[in-house]
C-alpha positions in Angstrom: -62.4 35.9 -109.8 -62.1 33.1 -112.9 -65.3 31.2 -112.6 -64.4 27.6 -113.2 -65.9 24.8 -115.8 -67.1 21.9 -113.7 -65.0 18.6 -114.2 -66.1 15.1 -113.5 -62.4 13.9 -112.8 -62.4 17.2 -109.7 -61.2 15.7 -106.5 -64.2 15.3 -104.8 -63.7 18.5 -102.3 -63.7 20.5 -105.9 -67.0 18.7 -107.1 -68.6 19.5 -103.6 -67.7 23.2 -103.4 -68.5 24.1 -106.9 -71.9 24.6 -106.3 -71.4 27.0 -103.3 -69.2 28.8 -105.7 -72.1 29.0 -108.2 -74.3 30.1 -105.4 -71.8 32.1 -103.6 -70.0 34.4 -106.3 -70.8 33.3 -109.8 -75.0 34.3 -109.6 -76.8 30.6 -110.1 -78.7 30.8 -107.4 -81.1 28.0 -106.5 -82.2 28.7 -103.1 -82.9 32.8 -102.4 -82.4 32.5 -98.4 -79.3 30.9 -98.7 -77.7 33.8 -101.7 -79.8 36.2 -99.6 -77.5 35.0 -96.1 -74.5 34.8 -97.7 -74.8 38.2 -99.7 -75.9 39.9 -95.8 -72.7 37.9 -94.6 -70.3 38.8 -97.2 -71.2 42.0 -96.8 -70.7 42.6 -93.2 -67.5 41.0 -93.5 -65.6 42.9 -95.7 -67.8 45.7 -94.2 -66.1 45.2 -90.3 -62.4 44.6 -92.9 -62.4 48.0 -94.7 -63.3 49.5 -90.8 -59.5 48.5 -89.7 -57.0 47.1 -91.9 -55.5 49.3 -95.1 -55.9 48.8 -98.7 -51.9 47.3 -98.2 -52.7 45.5 -94.7 -52.1 41.1 -94.4 -54.8 39.0 -93.6 -55.2 35.3 -92.2 -58.3 33.6 -94.2 -58.7 30.7 -91.5 -60.4 28.1 -92.6 -61.2 29.9 -95.7 -62.9 26.5 -97.4 -63.4 27.7 -101.7 -61.2 30.7 -100.6 -63.7 33.8 -102.2 -63.3 35.8 -99.3 -59.6 35.4 -99.5 -59.7 36.5 -103.1 -62.3 38.6 -102.6 -59.6 41.1 -100.4 -56.3 40.1 -102.5 -58.7 41.8 -105.0 -59.0 44.8 -103.3 -55.3 45.4 -102.6 -55.6 43.5 -99.6 -52.2 40.2 -98.7 -54.2 37.6 -98.1 -52.7 33.8 -97.0 -55.7 31.3 -97.3 -55.8 28.2 -94.9 -57.9 25.1 -95.1 -57.7 22.2 -93.1 -58.4 20.6 -96.3 -55.1 20.7 -98.4 -56.0 19.4 -102.0 -58.9 22.5 -101.8 -55.2 24.7 -102.4 -55.4 23.7 -105.7 -59.1 24.8 -106.5 -58.8 28.3 -104.8 -55.7 28.8 -107.8 -58.0 27.4 -110.0 -60.2 30.5 -109.7 -56.9 33.1 -108.3 -57.4 35.8 -111.2 -55.2 38.7 -109.7 -54.1 39.6 -106.0 -51.0 39.1 -103.4 -52.7 35.2 -102.3 -50.0 33.2 -100.2 -50.8 29.5 -99.5 -50.8 28.2 -95.7 -52.5 24.5 -96.0 -53.0 22.4 -92.6 -55.1 22.1 -88.9 -54.4 26.2 -87.8 -53.4 25.1 -84.3 -50.2 23.0 -85.7 -48.9 24.7 -88.9 -46.1 27.1 -87.8 -47.5 30.8 -88.4 -46.3 33.9 -87.4 -47.7 36.6 -85.8 -47.8 39.3 -88.7 -51.0 39.5 -89.6 -52.6 43.5 -89.3 -56.5 40.5 -89.0 -58.0 37.3 -89.3 -60.7 36.6 -91.2 -62.9 33.5 -89.0 -65.8 33.0 -90.9 -68.5 30.2 -89.6 -65.8 28.4 -88.3 -65.9 28.6 -84.2 -69.5 26.6 -84.6 -66.9 23.7 -85.6 -64.6 23.6 -83.1 -65.4 21.9 -79.6 -63.0 24.6 -78.1 -63.9 27.8 -78.5 -61.7 29.7 -76.2 -58.6 27.5 -77.3 -59.2 28.5 -80.9 -60.2 32.1 -80.0 -56.1 32.3 -78.4 -54.7 30.2 -81.2 -56.3 32.8 -83.2 -55.1 35.7 -81.3 -51.3 34.2 -81.4 -51.3 35.4 -85.3 -52.2 39.0 -85.4 -50.3 41.6 -84.1 -51.1 43.1 -81.0 -53.5 46.1 -82.0 -54.9 44.0 -85.1 -58.0 43.0 -85.5 -60.1 40.3 -85.8 -63.3 39.6 -87.7 -65.4 36.6 -87.5 -68.9 35.4 -88.3 -71.0 32.9 -86.8 -74.6 31.4 -86.8 -76.6 33.8 -83.2 -76.8 31.1 -80.3 -79.9 32.8 -79.4 -81.7 32.4 -82.4 -84.9 31.6 -80.9 -84.7 28.4 -83.7 -81.4 27.1 -82.1 -81.4 24.4 -80.2 -77.8 23.4 -79.8 -76.2 24.1 -76.5 -74.8 26.6 -74.7 -70.8 26.4 -75.0 -71.0 28.2 -71.5 -73.0 25.0 -70.6 -71.0 22.5 -70.8 -68.7 20.5 -68.7 -66.6 18.3 -71.0 -66.3 19.8 -74.4 -64.1 17.1 -74.8 -66.7 15.1 -76.2 -67.4 16.8 -79.0 -63.4 16.2 -80.6 -64.0 13.3 -82.7 -66.6 15.2 -84.3 -64.8 18.9 -84.5 -64.5 20.6 -87.9 -66.9 18.6 -90.3 -68.3 20.9 -92.7 -71.6 22.5 -93.3 -74.8 23.1 -91.3 -74.4 19.7 -89.9 -71.5 20.3 -88.4 -71.7 22.3 -86.3 -71.5 21.8 -82.7 -72.1 24.9 -80.3 -73.7 27.9 -81.2 -72.4 31.4 -79.3 -74.4 34.0 -77.4 -74.0 37.1 -77.5 -73.0 37.3 -73.5 -70.7 34.4 -74.7 -68.8 36.0 -77.4 -68.0 38.5 -74.5 -66.5 36.4 -72.0 -64.5 34.1 -74.2 -63.1 37.8 -77.0 -61.7 39.0 -72.6 -60.3 35.6 -71.4 -58.5 35.7 -75.2 -57.1 39.5 -75.3 -59.7 40.6 -77.0 -61.6 43.5 -76.5 -65.1 43.4 -78.9 -65.5 46.9 -80.5 -68.6 46.2 -82.5 -71.2 43.5 -82.8 -73.8 42.7 -85.4 -77.0 41.2 -85.8 -78.4 39.8 -88.7 -80.3 38.4 -90.9 -84.2 37.6 -90.3 -86.1 34.3 -90.8 -88.0 36.2 -94.4 -84.1 36.6 -95.4 -83.0 33.6 -95.1 -85.7 31.9 -95.9 -86.6 30.3 -92.7 -90.0 29.3 -91.7 -90.7 28.2 -95.7 -90.7 31.5 -96.4 -88.3 30.8 -99.4 -91.7 31.2 -102.2 -91.6 34.5 -100.6 -88.2 35.4 -101.5 -89.0 33.8 -104.8 -92.0 36.5 -105.4 -91.3 40.0 -103.3 -89.1 42.4 -104.6 -85.2 42.9 -103.5 -86.0 46.5 -102.2 -88.8 44.8 -99.9 -86.8 42.1 -98.5 -83.8 44.4 -98.5 -86.0 46.9 -96.5 -87.4 44.4 -93.8 -84.1 43.8 -92.7 -83.1 47.0 -92.0 -86.3 47.5 -89.6 -85.7 44.3 -87.3 -82.1 45.6 -87.2 -84.2 48.9 -85.9 -85.6 46.5 -83.1 -84.4 46.9 -79.7 -81.5 44.4 -78.6 -83.7 42.3 -76.9 -85.6 40.8 -80.0 -83.0 41.7 -82.3 -81.0 38.4 -80.3 -84.2 36.3 -80.8 -84.6 37.1 -85.1 -81.8 37.3 -86.3 -80.1 34.7 -87.7 -76.6 35.5 -87.9 -73.5 37.9 -86.1 -70.7 39.4 -87.3 -68.3 40.4 -84.2 -64.9 43.0 -84.5 -62.5 42.2 -82.4 -59.4 44.0 -81.6 -56.2 42.3 -79.6 -55.2 43.9 -76.0 
């Protein structure tokens, strides 16, 4: 993946994406918590994809933003289709594209014409921005081949710092349609709980093959632990992360901020 040089003449969406790229893939870390949380999510995502999709499989990356997963998977040999509502970001992804098979399908995934030809669909950090996560999962299911997979990451609704409502408790999700699809954590509408993931998956025609909880308050930099992350050896932080991953399930649901889910279309 090529590292572009910041250009003041870029479109606003490109300039907004660039600092995230520096943090996520080019090693210029300003927030240890953000960088570690992203690295954890990236690791979980790539492991789940590799566990079910052959190296030459076809993958759709939905709401892929600046395309870091798209480009990484293409470099690993996958045939990847990039999608995002912000069509102007296609040019930014092309600027970083160095090698691999990448196709582009910008637009609202509910509206664009895509065939059900994908071995896997990637939906990372998007379902929490959608007013109707049940409808969203059903639409994603329409794009996956029979027996194909969905790899999803999303914040864990059971995390003790979460203050957002449960989707299953909302009688009128339509009230949030006007604010859906907004970027960053300010655009979160619902944070799904583990039991809701199972229910939504079943109704959309999926089975949950695996659900991983990860990123504790230290590795996220929450509770003012950012300064600790700057001084603790990385091996210590990794050891703590592994330790919280061995706690009983009820504790893990409370102290892990993120989840990665592997779904299979039934």
